[in-house]
C-alpha positions as a Markdown table, in Angstrom:
| # | Residue | x | y | z |
|---|---|---|---|---|
| 1 | Met | -128.3 | 105.7 | -24.2 |
| 2 | Asp | -124.5 | 106.1 | -24.4 |
| 3 | Phe | -122.5 | 104.9 | -27.2 |
| 4 | Glu | -119.5 | 104.2 | -25.2 |
| 5 | Asp | -121.5 | 101.6 | -23.2 |
| 6 | Thr | -123.8 | 100.0 | -25.8 |
| 7 | Gln | -123.6 | 100.6 | -29.5 |
| 8 | Gln | -126.7 | 98.6 | -30.4 |
| 9 | Trp | -129.9 | 97.6 | -28.8 |
| 10 | Asp | -131.9 | 94.6 | -30.1 |
| 11 | Leu | -135.5 | 94.7 | -29.1 |
| 12 | Thr | -138.5 | 92.4 | -29.4 |
| 13 | Ile | -141.9 | 94.2 | -29.6 |
| 14 | Thr | -145.2 | 92.1 | -29.3 |
| 15 | Ala | -148.6 | 93.5 | -29.8 |
| 16 | Ser | -151.8 | 91.6 | -29.2 |
| 17 | Asp | -155.5 | 92.4 | -29.4 |
| 18 | Gly | -157.1 | 89.3 | -28.1 |
| 19 | Gly | -157.5 | 87.9 | -31.4 |
| 20 | Gly | -153.8 | 87.6 | -32.5 |
| 21 | Val | -150.4 | 88.4 | -31.8 |
| 22 | Arg | -147.8 | 89.9 | -33.8 |
| 23 | Thr | -144.0 | 90.2 | -33.1 |
| 24 | Val | -141.5 | 92.5 | -34.6 |
| 25 | Phe | -137.7 | 92.6 | -34.1 |
| 26 | Val | -136.2 | 96.2 | -33.9 |
| 27 | Thr | -132.6 | 97.0 | -33.9 |
| 28 | Val | -131.6 | 100.6 | -32.4 |
| 29 | Leu | -128.1 | 101.7 | -33.5 |
| 30 | Val | -126.8 | 104.4 | -31.0 |
| 31 | Glu | -124.8 | 107.1 | -32.8 |
| 32 | Pro | -121.8 | 108.5 | -31.2 |
| 33 | Val | -121.6 | 112.2 | -30.2 |
| 34 | Asn | -118.8 | 114.2 | -28.5 |
| 35 | Asp | -120.6 | 114.4 | -25.1 |
| 36 | Asn | -117.4 | 113.9 | -22.7 |
| 37 | Ser | -114.8 | 116.6 | -22.2 |
| 38 | Pro | -111.2 | 115.7 | -21.9 |
| 39 | Val | -109.9 | 115.1 | -18.2 |
| 40 | Phe | -106.4 | 116.1 | -17.2 |
| 41 | Ala | -104.7 | 113.4 | -15.1 |
| 42 | Thr | -103.1 | 116.3 | -13.0 |
| 43 | Ala | -105.6 | 118.3 | -11.0 |
| 44 | Asn | -103.4 | 121.5 | -11.0 |
| 45 | Leu | -101.8 | 122.6 | -14.1 |
| 46 | Ala | -101.7 | 126.3 | -13.1 |
| 47 | Ala | -98.0 | 126.3 | -12.0 |
| 48 | Ile | -95.1 | 124.4 | -13.0 |
| 49 | Thr | -91.7 | 125.2 | -11.4 |
| 50 | Lys | -88.4 | 124.8 | -13.0 |
| 51 | Ala | -84.9 | 125.9 | -12.0 |
| 52 | Glu | -83.4 | 128.8 | -13.9 |
| 53 | Asp | -80.6 | 126.6 | -15.3 |
| 54 | Thr | -83.0 | 124.5 | -17.1 |
| 55 | Val | -81.6 | 123.9 | -20.7 |
| 56 | Ala | -83.4 | 123.5 | -24.1 |
| 57 | Gly | -84.4 | 119.9 | -24.5 |
| 58 | Asp | -84.9 | 119.4 | -20.7 |
| 59 | Leu | -88.1 | 117.6 | -19.9 |
| 60 | Ile | -90.3 | 120.2 | -18.0 |
| 61 | Thr | -93.4 | 118.2 | -17.2 |
| 62 | Thr | -95.6 | 115.5 | -18.7 |
| 63 | Ile | -99.3 | 116.3 | -19.1 |
| 64 | Val | -101.8 | 113.5 | -19.7 |
| 65 | Ala | -105.5 | 113.9 | -20.8 |
| 66 | Thr | -108.2 | 111.4 | -21.5 |
| 67 | Asp | -111.6 | 111.4 | -23.1 |
| 68 | Ala | -114.3 | 108.8 | -22.4 |
| 69 | Asp | -115.5 | 109.4 | -26.0 |
| 70 | Val | -114.7 | 106.6 | -28.5 |
| 71 | Asp | -113.2 | 107.3 | -31.9 |
| 72 | Thr | -114.9 | 105.3 | -34.7 |
| 73 | Ala | -114.3 | 105.0 | -38.5 |
| 74 | Asp | -116.5 | 108.0 | -39.0 |
| 75 | Thr | -115.6 | 110.3 | -35.9 |
| 76 | Asp | -112.6 | 111.3 | -33.9 |
| 77 | His | -114.5 | 112.3 | -30.6 |
| 78 | Gly | -112.0 | 110.6 | -28.5 |
| 79 | Thr | -108.9 | 112.2 | -30.0 |
| 80 | Ile | -107.3 | 114.9 | -27.9 |
| 81 | Ile | -105.3 | 117.7 | -29.4 |
| 82 | Tyr | -102.9 | 119.5 | -27.2 |
| 83 | Asn | -101.9 | 123.2 | -27.8 |
| 84 | Ile | -99.4 | 125.3 | -25.8 |
| 85 | Cys | -100.2 | 129.1 | -25.6 |
| 86 | Asn | -98.8 | 131.8 | -23.7 |
| 87 | Asn | -101.6 | 133.0 | -21.7 |
| 88 | Leu | -100.4 | 136.6 | -21.9 |
| 89 | Glu | -101.3 | 136.5 | -25.7 |
| 90 | Ala | -104.6 | 137.5 | -27.1 |
| 91 | Glu | -107.2 | 134.8 | -26.5 |
| 92 | Gly | -107.0 | 132.1 | -29.3 |
| 93 | Glu | -103.4 | 132.9 | -30.3 |
| 94 | Cys | -100.6 | 130.5 | -29.6 |
| 95 | Leu | -96.9 | 131.3 | -29.7 |
| 96 | Ile | -95.9 | 127.7 | -29.7 |
């Protein structure tokens, strides 16, 4: 089951024993989980080149990522947070 495809399944279950039949209706609610990782629209983000005369405020690049997970009233599984870090710094520390 995948919440992003179907959030609810309505089932009809019938049992019989030769002497009678009983039917019940069951609703299965699929709960969302954060099961999809963000995907960058640009495959290679390892190197971005700009001229040395680039000034503060110039656009360097645009980076877009998407996530197939869906935000709900109770979750933010589809929300993407961007961080810009200097990869020369210790892991987990960001300068910007």
